[in-house]
MIVEX-845252 format. One record per residue (C-alpha): x, y, z; residue number from 1. Coordinates in steps of 0.25 Angstrom, whole numbers, plus 2048, in hexadecimal, padded with zeros to 3 digits. Example, Ala and Ser with C-alpha at 12.3 -4.5 7.8 and 13.67 -1.06 7.14 Angstrom:
+-----+-----+-----+------+
:  c1 :  c2 :  c3 : resi :
+-----+-----+-----+------+
: 831 : 7EE : 81F :    1 :
: 837 : 7FC : 81D :    2 :
+-----+-----+-----+------+
END
This chain:
+-----+-----+-----+------+
:  c1 :  c2 :  c3 : resi :
+-----+-----+-----+------+
: FC4 : 973 : 655 :    1 :
: FB6 : 974 : 64E :    2 :
: FB2 : 96B : 648 :    3 :
: FB5 : 95C : 64A :    4 :
: FAF : 955 : 63E :    5 :
: FAA : 947 : 642 :    6 :
: FA9 : 93A : 63A :    7 :
: F9A : 93B : 63B :    8 :
: F9B : 946 : 630 :    9 :
: FA1 : 93D : 626 :   10 :
: F94 : 938 : 61F :   11 :
: F8F : 92E : 62A :   12 :
: F84 : 92D : 634 :   13 :
: F8D : 92C : 640 :   14 :
: F87 : 933 : 64C :   15 :
: F8E : 93A : 658 :   16 :
: F8B : 932 : 664 :   17 :
: F7C : 930 : 660 :   18 :
: F76 : 924 : 667 :   19 :
: F75 : 918 : 65E :   20 :
: F69 : 918 : 655 :   21 :
: F65 : 926 : 659 :   22 :
: F64 : 92A : 64A :   23 :
: F5F : 91D : 644 :   24 :
: F51 : 922 : 640 :   25 :
: F58 : 92D : 637 :   26 :
: F60 : 923 : 62F :   27 :
: F5F : 924 : 620 :   28 :
: F56 : 930 : 621 :   29 :
: F58 : 93E : 61B :   30 :
: F51 : 94B : 619 :   31 :
: F45 : 94E : 621 :   32 :
: F43 : 940 : 625 :   33 :
: F51 : 940 : 62C :   34 :
: F4E : 94D : 633 :   35 :
: F41 : 947 : 638 :   36 :
: F48 : 93A : 63D :   37 :
: F53 : 942 : 644 :   38 :
: F48 : 94B : 64A :   39 :
: F42 : 93F : 650 :   40 :
: F4F : 93A : 655 :   41 :
: F53 : 946 : 65C :   42 :
: F46 : 949 : 662 :   43 :
: F46 : 93C : 669 :   44 :
: F4D : 93D : 676 :   45 :
: F4E : 94C : 677 :   46 :
: F4D : 950 : 685 :   47 :
: F49 : 95F : 687 :   48 :
: F52 : 964 : 693 :   49 :
: F4C : 972 : 693 :   50 :
: F52 : 97F : 690 :   51 :
: F5A : 980 : 69D :   52 :
: F5F : 972 : 69B :   53 :
: F68 : 978 : 690 :   54 :
: F71 : 97E : 69A :   55 :
: F74 : 970 : 69F :   56 :
: F75 : 96A : 692 :   57 :
: F80 : 974 : 68D :   58 :
: F89 : 96F : 698 :   59 :
: F8B : 962 : 690 :   60 :
: F86 : 966 : 682 :   61 :
: F8D : 974 : 680 :   62 :
: F9B : 971 : 686 :   63 :
: FA8 : 974 : 67E :   64 :
: FAF : 967 : 67D :   65 :
: FB4 : 96A : 66F :   66 :
: FBB : 977 : 66E :   67 :
: FC1 : 97C : 67B :   68 :
: FBB : 970 : 682 :   69 :
: FBA : 978 : 68F :   70 :
: FAC : 975 : 693 :   71 :
: FA7 : 982 : 68F :   72 :
: F9A : 985 : 688 :   73 :
: F9C : 982 : 679 :   74 :
: F95 : 98E : 673 :   75 :
: F94 : 98E : 663 :   76 :
: F93 : 99D : 664 :   77 :
: FA0 : 9A0 : 66B :   78 :
: FA8 : 993 : 669 :   79 :
: FB5 : 996 : 661 :   80 :
: FB9 : 989 : 65B :   81 :
: FC7 : 98D : 658 :   82 :
: FCB : 996 : 663 :   83 :
: FC8 : 99B : 671 :   84 :
: FB9 : 99D : 674 :   85 :
: FB5 : 9AC : 677 :   86 :
: FAF : 9A8 : 684 :   87 :
: FAA : 99B : 68A :   88 :
: F9E : 996 : 693 :   89 :
: F9E : 98D : 69F :   90 :
: F92 : 984 : 69E :   91 :
: F87 : 987 : 6A9 :   92 :
: F8E : 994 : 6AE :   93 :
: F8D : 99E : 6A2 :   94 :
: F7F : 99C : 69E :   95 :
: F77 : 9A8 : 699 :   96 :
: F72 : 9B1 : 6A0 :   97 :
: F73 : 9BE : 69A :   98 :
: F7E : 9C2 : 690 :   99 :
: F83 : 9CE : 689 :  100 :
: F8F : 9CA : 681 :  101 :
: F95 : 9BD : 67D :  102 :
: F9B : 9B4 : 688 :  103 :
: F91 : 9B8 : 692 :  104 :
: F8A : 9AA : 693 :  105 :
: F84 : 99F : 68B :  106 :
: F76 : 99B : 688 :  107 :
: F6D : 992 : 680 :  108 :
: F6D : 995 : 671 :  109 :
: F62 : 98F : 669 :  110 :
: F68 : 98C : 65B :  111 :
: F5A : 98C : 656 :  112 :
: F54 : 998 : 65D :  113 :
: F4A : 995 : 668 :  114 :
: F41 : 9A0 : 663 :  115 :
: F3E : 997 : 657 :  116 :
: F37 : 98D : 65F :  117 :
: F32 : 996 : 66A :  118 :
: F3B : 991 : 675 :  119 :
: F33 : 984 : 675 :  120 :
: F38 : 976 : 67B :  121 :
: F3F : 96D : 678 :  122 :
: F46 : 976 : 66D :  123 :
: F4A : 981 : 677 :  124 :
: F53 : 978 : 67F :  125 :
: F58 : 96E : 674 :  126 :
: F67 : 96E : 677 :  127 :
: F6A : 969 : 669 :  128 :
: F68 : 977 : 663 :  129 :
: F6A : 980 : 66F :  130 :
: F79 : 984 : 672 :  131 :
: F80 : 98A : 67D :  132 :
: F85 : 998 : 677 :  133 :
: F89 : 9A5 : 67B :  134 :
: F7D : 9AE : 680 :  135 :
: F81 : 9BA : 678 :  136 :
: F83 : 9B3 : 66B :  137 :
: F76 : 9AB : 66D :  138 :
: F6F : 9B8 : 66E :  139 :
: F75 : 9BE : 662 :  140 :
: F71 : 9B1 : 65A :  141 :
: F63 : 9B3 : 65F :  142 :
: F59 : 9AB : 656 :  143 :
: F60 : 9AE : 649 :  144 :
: F62 : 9A2 : 63F :  145 :
: F70 : 99D : 63C :  146 :
: F76 : 9A1 : 62F :  147 :
: F82 : 9A7 : 628 :  148 :
: F85 : 9B5 : 62D :  149 :
: F89 : 9C0 : 623 :  150 :
: F8C : 9CC : 62B :  151 :
: F8D : 9C9 : 63A :  152 :
: F86 : 9D3 : 644 :  153 :
: F8B : 9CA : 650 :  154 :
: F97 : 9C1 : 651 :  155 :
: F99 : 9B8 : 65E :  156 :
: FA7 : 9B6 : 663 :  157 :
: FA9 : 9A9 : 65C :  158 :
: FA4 : 9AE : 64F :  159 :
: F95 : 9AB : 64F :  160 :
: F8D : 9B5 : 647 :  161 :
: F80 : 9BC : 646 :  162 :
: F7C : 9C4 : 639 :  163 :
: F75 : 9C4 : 62C :  164 :
: F73 : 9B7 : 625 :  165 :
: F7A : 9B4 : 618 :  166 :
: F75 : 9A6 : 617 :  167 :
: F6D : 9A4 : 60B :  168 :
: F5E : 9A5 : 60D :  169 :
: F5E : 9AE : 61A :  170 :
: F62 : 9BC : 61C :  171 :
: F5F : 9BF : 62A :  172 :
: F68 : 9BE : 637 :  173 :
: F6F : 9B1 : 63A :  174 :
: F79 : 9AC : 644 :  175 :
: F85 : 9A4 : 63F :  176 :
: F8E : 99C : 649 :  177 :
: F9D : 999 : 646 :  178 :
: FA0 : 98E : 63C :  179 :
: FA4 : 985 : 647 :  180 :
: F96 : 984 : 64C :  181 :
: F8D : 986 : 63F :  182 :
: F8B : 977 : 63E :  183 :
: F87 : 976 : 64C :  184 :
: F7C : 980 : 64B :  185 :
: F77 : 979 : 63E :  186 :
: F76 : 96C : 644 :  187 :
: F6F : 972 : 651 :  188 :
: F64 : 978 : 647 :  189 :
: F63 : 96B : 63F :  190 :
: F61 : 964 : 64D :  191 :
: F56 : 96E : 650 :  192 :
: F4E : 96D : 643 :  193 :
: F4F : 95E : 644 :  194 :
: F4B : 95C : 653 :  195 :
: F40 : 966 : 652 :  196 :
: F3B : 964 : 644 :  197 :
: F2D : 961 : 648 :  198 :
: F2C : 96F : 64F :  199 :
: F32 : 977 : 644 :  200 :
: F25 : 97C : 63E :  201 :
: F21 : 982 : 64C :  202 :
: F2E : 98A : 64D :  203 :
: F32 : 998 : 648 :  204 :
: F3C : 996 : 63D :  205 :
: F44 : 9A2 : 640 :  206 :
: F4B : 9A3 : 632 :  207 :
: F51 : 996 : 636 :  208 :
: F48 : 98A : 638 :  209 :
: F3E : 984 : 62E :  210 :
: F30 : 982 : 632 :  211 :
: F2F : 973 : 62D :  212 :
: F35 : 966 : 631 :  213 :
: F3E : 966 : 625 :  214 :
: F47 : 96C : 622 :  215 :
: F45 : 973 : 62F :  216 :
: F4E : 97F : 62C :  217 :
: F4C : 98B : 623 :  218 :
: F54 : 988 : 616 :  219 :
: F5F : 994 : 618 :  220 :
: F62 : 98F : 626 :  221 :
: F62 : 980 : 622 :  222 :
: F6D : 984 : 617 :  223 :
: F75 : 98B : 621 :  224 :
: F75 : 980 : 62B :  225 :
: F78 : 975 : 621 :  226 :
: F84 : 97D : 61D :  227 :
: F88 : 97F : 62C :  228 :
: F86 : 970 : 62F :  229 :
: F8F : 96C : 623 :  230 :
: F9A : 976 : 625 :  231 :
: F9B : 973 : 634 :  232 :
: F9B : 964 : 638 :  233 :
: F97 : 95E : 645 :  234 :
: FA1 : 961 : 650 :  235 :
: FA5 : 958 : 65C :  236 :
: F9F : 964 : 664 :  237 :
: F92 : 962 : 65E :  238 :
: F92 : 953 : 660 :  239 :
: F96 : 955 : 66F :  240 :
: F8A : 95E : 670 :  241 :
: F81 : 955 : 669 :  242 :
: F84 : 949 : 672 :  243 :
: F83 : 952 : 67F :  244 :
: F76 : 957 : 67A :  245 :
: F71 : 949 : 678 :  246 :
: F75 : 946 : 686 :  247 :
: F6E : 952 : 68B :  248 :
: F61 : 953 : 682 :  249 :
: F60 : 945 : 67D :  250 :
: F60 : 948 : 66E :  251 :
: F6B : 94B : 663 :  252 :
: F6E : 954 : 658 :  253 :
: F6E : 94A : 64C :  254 :
: F75 : 954 : 643 :  255 :
: F81 : 953 : 64C :  256 :
: F81 : 944 : 64D :  257 :
: F7F : 943 : 63E :  258 :
: F82 : 950 : 636 :  259 :
: F7E : 949 : 629 :  260 :
: F6F : 94A : 62D :  261 :
: F70 : 958 : 62A :  262 :
: F73 : 956 : 61B :  263 :
: F69 : 94A : 61B :  264 :
: F5E : 953 : 620 :  265 :
: F60 : 961 : 61A :  266 :
: F6C : 961 : 610 :  267 :
: F76 : 95A : 608 :  268 :
: F7D : 94D : 60C :  269 :
: F8A : 94F : 614 :  270 :
: F92 : 945 : 60C :  271 :
: F90 : 947 : 5FD :  272 :
: F8A : 955 : 5FD :  273 :
: F7D : 950 : 5F8 :  274 :
: F70 : 956 : 5FA :  275 :
: F68 : 94A : 5FE :  276 :
: F6D : 93C : 603 :  277 :
: F6F : 932 : 5F8 :  278 :
: F70 : 93C : 5EC :  279 :
: F7B : 945 : 5E6 :  280 :
: F72 : 94E : 5DE :  281 :
: F6D : 95C : 5E3 :  282 :
: F5E : 95D : 5E3 :  283 :
: F57 : 960 : 5D6 :  284 :
: F49 : 964 : 5D2 :  285 :
: F41 : 957 : 5D1 :  286 :
: F32 : 95A : 5D0 :  287 :
: F28 : 965 : 5CF :  288 :
: F19 : 963 : 5D1 :  289 :
: F10 : 96F : 5CC :  290 :
: F03 : 968 : 5CD :  291 :
: EFF : 96B : 5BE :  292 :
: EFB : 95C : 5BC :  293 :
: EF2 : 95A : 5C8 :  294 :
: EE5 : 953 : 5C5 :  295 :
: ED8 : 95A : 5C5 :  296 :
: EDF : 967 : 5C7 :  297 :
: ED2 : 96F : 5CB :  298 :
: ECC : 966 : 5D5 :  299 :
: EC8 : 96B : 5E3 :  300 :
: EC6 : 95D : 5E8 :  301 :
: ED0 : 957 : 5F3 :  302 :
: ED5 : 94A : 5ED :  303 :
: EE1 : 942 : 5EB :  304 :
: EE8 : 947 : 5DF :  305 :
: EF3 : 93F : 5D7 :  306 :
: EFB : 944 : 5CB :  307 :
: F09 : 942 : 5C5 :  308 :
: F12 : 94D : 5BF :  309 :
: F21 : 94C : 5BC :  310 :
: F22 : 93E : 5C0 :  311 :
: F1C : 941 : 5CE :  312 :
: F0F : 93C : 5D3 :  313 :
: F08 : 945 : 5DD :  314 :
: EFD : 941 : 5E6 :  315 :
: EF5 : 94C : 5EE :  316 :
: EEB : 948 : 5F8 :  317 :
: EDF : 950 : 5FC :  318 :
: EE2 : 95A : 5F1 :  319 :
: EDB : 963 : 5E8 :  320 :
: EE0 : 969 : 5DA :  321 :
: ED9 : 976 : 5D8 :  322 :
: EE2 : 97F : 5E0 :  323 :
: EEE : 986 : 5DA :  324 :
: EFA : 98E : 5DE :  325 :
: F02 : 991 : 5D1 :  326 :
: EFA : 988 : 5C8 :  327 :
: EF5 : 97A : 5CC :  328 :
: EF7 : 975 : 5DB :  329 :
: EF3 : 969 : 5E3 :  330 :
: EEC : 96D : 5F0 :  331 :
: EEC : 963 : 5FC :  332 :
: EE3 : 963 : 608 :  333 :
: EE5 : 958 : 612 :  334 :
: EEE : 950 : 609 :  335 :
: EFC : 951 : 602 :  336 :
: F03 : 952 : 5F5 :  337 :
: F0D : 946 : 5F3 :  338 :
: F16 : 941 : 5E8 :  339 :
: F19 : 933 : 5E4 :  340 :
: F27 : 92D : 5E7 :  341 :
: F32 : 936 : 5E1 :  342 :
: F41 : 932 : 5DF :  343 :
: F4D : 93A : 5E2 :  344 :
: F49 : 940 : 5EF :  345 :
: F45 : 94E : 5F2 :  346 :
: F4E : 95A : 5F7 :  347 :
: F44 : 966 : 5F7 :  348 :
: F35 : 969 : 5F4 :  349 :
: F2E : 976 : 5F0 :  350 :
: F1F : 978 : 5F0 :  351 :
: F15 : 983 : 5EF :  352 :
: F09 : 983 : 5F8 :  353 :
: EFC : 98B : 5FB :  354 :
: EF1 : 989 : 605 :  355 :
: EE3 : 989 : 5FE :  356 :
: ED6 : 98E : 603 :  357 :
: ED6 : 98F : 612 :  358 :
: EDF : 989 : 61D :  359 :
: EEB : 98D : 625 :  360 :
: EFA : 98D : 621 :  361 :
: F00 : 980 : 622 :  362 :
: F0B : 977 : 61D :  363 :
: F0D : 96B : 614 :  364 :
: F16 : 960 : 618 :  365 :
: F20 : 95C : 60E :  366 :
: F23 : 94D : 60F :  367 :
: F2D : 944 : 609 :  368 :
: F2B : 935 : 60A :  369 :
: F21 : 939 : 615 :  370 :
: F2A : 941 : 61D :  371 :
: F28 : 950 : 61F :  372 :
: F34 : 958 : 61A :  373 :
: F2E : 966 : 61A :  374 :
: F21 : 96E : 61B :  375 :
: F1C : 978 : 611 :  376 :
: F14 : 983 : 615 :  377 :
: F07 : 988 : 60E :  378 :
: EFE : 994 : 610 :  379 :
: EF4 : 99C : 607 :  380 :
: EFF : 9A2 : 600 :  381 :
: F06 : 999 : 5F6 :  382 :
: F14 : 996 : 5FA :  383 :
: F20 : 98D : 5F5 :  384 :
: F28 : 985 : 5FF :  385 :
: F35 : 97E : 5FD :  386 :
: F3A : 973 : 606 :  387 :
: F49 : 971 : 605 :  388 :
: F52 : 966 : 60A :  389 :
: F49 : 95A : 60A :  390 :
: F54 : 951 : 605 :  391 :
: F4D : 944 : 604 :  392 :
: F53 : 93A : 5FA :  393 :
: F4D : 92E : 5F3 :  394 :
: F3E : 92C : 5F0 :  395 :
: F35 : 936 : 5F6 :  396 :
: F26 : 939 : 5F7 :  397 :
: F23 : 948 : 5F8 :  398 :
: F16 : 94C : 600 :  399 :
: F10 : 95A : 603 :  400 :
: F06 : 957 : 60F :  401 :
: EFC : 961 : 614 :  402 :
: EFD : 962 : 623 :  403 :
: EF1 : 96B : 626 :  404 :
: EE3 : 964 : 624 :  405 :
: EDA : 96C : 61B :  406 :
: EE4 : 976 : 615 :  407 :
: EE4 : 975 : 606 :  408 :
: EF2 : 977 : 601 :  409 :
: EF5 : 979 : 5F2 :  410 :
: F03 : 974 : 5EE :  411 :
: F0A : 978 : 5E1 :  412 :
: F18 : 977 : 5DA :  413 :
: F1E : 96C : 5E2 :  414 :
: F2D : 96A : 5DE :  415 :
: F38 : 963 : 5E4 :  416 :
: F47 : 960 : 5E3 :  417 :
: F4D : 952 : 5E4 :  418 :
: F5A : 94A : 5E2 :  419 :
: F58 : 947 : 5D3 :  420 :
: F5F : 93A : 5CE :  421 :
: F61 : 941 : 5C0 :  422 :
: F6F : 947 : 5C4 :  423 :
: F73 : 93A : 5CB :  424 :
: F70 : 932 : 5BE :  425 :
: F77 : 93C : 5B6 :  426 :
: F83 : 93B : 5BF :  427 :
: F83 : 92B : 5BD :  428 :
: F83 : 92D : 5AE :  429 :
: F8F : 936 : 5AF :  430 :
: F96 : 92C : 5B7 :  431 :
: F93 : 921 : 5AE :  432 :
: F99 : 928 : 5A2 :  433 :
: FA4 : 92F : 5A9 :  434 :
: FA8 : 928 : 5B6 :  435 :
: FB6 : 92F : 5B6 :  436 :
: FB0 : 93D : 5B6 :  437 :
: FA7 : 939 : 5C2 :  438 :
: FB3 : 934 : 5C9 :  439 :
: FBA : 941 : 5C7 :  440 :
: FB0 : 949 : 5CF :  441 :
: FB0 : 93F : 5DB :  442 :
: FB6 : 943 : 5E8 :  443 :
: FB3 : 952 : 5E6 :  444 :
: FB2 : 95A : 5F3 :  445 :
: FB0 : 969 : 5F7 :  446 :
: FBA : 96E : 600 :  447 :
: FBA : 977 : 608 :  448 :
: FAC : 975 : 60B :  449 :
: FA5 : 97E : 610 :  450 :
: FA9 : 987 : 604 :  451 :
: FAD : 995 : 605 :  452 :
: FAE : 9A1 : 5FB :  453 :
: FA4 : 99B : 5F2 :  454 :
: FAE : 991 : 5EC :  455 :
: FAD : 982 : 5EC :  456 :
: FBA : 97A : 5EC :  457 :
: FB8 : 96C : 5E7 :  458 :
: FC3 : 961 : 5EA :  459 :
: FC4 : 956 : 5DF :  460 :
: FC5 : 954 : 5D0 :  461 :
: FBB : 95F : 5CA :  462 :
: FC1 : 95F : 5BC :  463 :
: FB5 : 958 : 5B5 :  464 :
: FAA : 95F : 5BD :  465 :
: FA1 : 966 : 5B3 :  466 :
: F97 : 96D : 5BC :  467 :
: F95 : 971 : 5CA :  468 :
: F87 : 974 : 5D0 :  469 :
: F84 : 97A : 5DE :  470 :
: F77 : 976 : 5E5 :  471 :
: F71 : 97B : 5F2 :  472 :
: F6B : 970 : 5FB :  473 :
: F5D : 973 : 5F5 :  474 :
: F62 : 96E : 5E7 :  475 :
: F63 : 97C : 5E1 :  476 :
: F6F : 97F : 5D7 :  477 :
: F77 : 98A : 5DD :  478 :
: F82 : 98B : 5D2 :  479 :
: F86 : 983 : 5C6 :  480 :
: F94 : 983 : 5C1 :  481 :
: F99 : 97D : 5B4 :  482 :
: FA7 : 978 : 5B3 :  483 :
: FA9 : 97C : 5C1 :  484 :
: FB8 : 979 : 5C2 :  485 :
: FBC : 97D : 5B4 :  486 :
: FC5 : 989 : 5BA :  487 :
: FC8 : 982 : 5C8 :  488 :
: FC9 : 973 : 5CB :  489 :
: FC4 : 975 : 5D9 :  490 :
: FBB : 981 : 5DC :  491 :
: FAD : 986 : 5D8 :  492 :
: FA9 : 995 : 5DB :  493 :
: F9B : 996 : 5E0 :  494 :
: F91 : 9A1 : 5E0 :  495 :
: F8C : 9A7 : 5ED :  496 :
: F87 : 99A : 5F4 :  497 :
: F81 : 99D : 602 :  498 :
: F85 : 996 : 60E :  499 :
: F80 : 987 : 60D :  500 :
: F82 : 979 : 608 :  501 :
: F82 : 977 : 5F9 :  502 :
: F85 : 96C : 5EF :  503 :
: F90 : 96C : 5E4 :  504 :
: F8D : 963 : 5D9 :  505 :
: F99 : 960 : 5D0 :  506 :
: F94 : 956 : 5C5 :  507 :
: F92 : 949 : 5CD :  508 :
: F97 : 94E : 5DA :  509 :
: F8F : 956 : 5E4 :  510 :
: F96 : 95D : 5F0 :  511 :
: F90 : 964 : 5FC :  512 :
: F97 : 971 : 600 :  513 :
: F94 : 97C : 60A :  514 :
: F94 : 98B : 608 :  515 :
: F98 : 991 : 616 :  516 :
+-----+-----+-----+------+
END
C-alpha cells in the first residue's frame, strides 16, 4: 500500500492543496535563503492550540484513511503497511494513561524530543512534528536521535528498532522506524529546524540538532535524514495529515507540499542528481586565504584593511594585523571580513578562529550575499569550524561578521568549496570534439536505487565510459575507478559506503544514488 508516489515529485513545484501564493516568497531561492523564506512563511498563521489540544487535533490529523481505512489512529510505530496491524487505537478513548506493554494506549510522541527545547511553547504543542504513537514504543524511543541501527536492543511489533548506531559519524544509541515511515520522520524534522531556526541556538542539540540557523542539524543526522527523504517519497497519508494540520493549526509542512525544497536547501537536486541548482559539477576546492599578504602585518591599530590574494580581494573593517594563530591572521573587533564578488557559488567553508585578549565566547555570522547561512563559534582556544551544505550558486560575496561588540577575534586559514566551471568547460570541449561519445552516455540511470550490497547497477550504454568518481554531498571524493565497466557492462562494486546520499560521476553524466 505504501507509498503512493504523486506527480508532485517529478521535478515540479506542484503543491499538495497549499493555498494559491502560499510559497510565492520562496520562489527562485535555494540554500539558507530558501530555508529562511520558508521559516517566515510557516511561522505566519501558526496558531498554538496548546499541549492538550493535540488530543483534539489527532481526531482529524492522525486517522488511518490509507491503510486499513478504519478510522483508527495511524501510528507510525505500530502500523503494518502490508498486513494486519498488531493492535489499533480508537481516537479519544485509548489515550495514555499508564502503559506497561505495547497496545496499552497511545500518547504524544515528539519526533524532536521536547527535552531539547525545555518543553517550551509553541514547540511543545506543534502538531506537525508530534505524532500519536504507542506509549510503550514512545517510551523506548525516549530522546534518542534517529539513525540506522546495527544490533537492536528493542524491536516494536511493526519492526521499529532501538540499538547502536551504524550511521557514519555517530556511534551512540539511535532509533530507526520502518522503511515505510523514514521519509515521514525526516520531513517532520526538516520542518522543525526550519520553523524554529531562529531558536536553535537556545536549544540543546541532543546529538541531533545543530546550534545555528543553517544547516540546523548535525552533519551525521542530516546525512541520515537526506537518505531517508530520498528513499521514502511523500505518501498520500502525509498529504492528508498536512492538510488536516493546516486546518487545525494554520500552517503547513513545506517539505510535504514540495519535497524538492529539501534538496534545494541541504542536498543534491532531485532531478539530475546535482549538488547545487544549475550545475552538474561536484563541489571542488576554490579558494584559500592564509593572510600571509595582509598589509602592515604588525599593526595594533583598528583600521579598514584591504588586500588581494589569489584573485580575491578582501576587506576587513575595524581590524588589526599583529595577532597570530598559526602564522599571520586578521583580527576583527566591531567589524567584519568580506570578500569581493566571487563566481561559481559556494558549497562549504572552513575557518580557524580564536578570541584574543579578554572577552566572552561568541560566534561569527557566516553570511553569503548578506544572508546568514551559519554561525562559527570562537573562544580563547583556537578552533577550526566547517559549515557544510551552504549550496548557493552563481555570484557570491562571503562575509564573516563579529556579533559581539568589543570581542577581538582572530581569523585564519579561510577555505571554501564551490562549483567550479573548469569541469563544465572541459565537458563542453569534449562534446565539441566527439559529440557521438557524449551521446552514448546520455540516458544513464541507476536502478535499483537505493542500492544494496555495495554494488551500483547502471542502465544505459556504458561502453565508452573511462572513469567513475563517487562524491559525498560535501564534495569529497570517496572512490575513483578507472574503466569501471571493463569487466561488466552494467555494475560497479563500491567500498563500504555508509548510509547516505552520494553522487556517481561518469565522464559527462552525474547521477545521484542512495546507500540504504
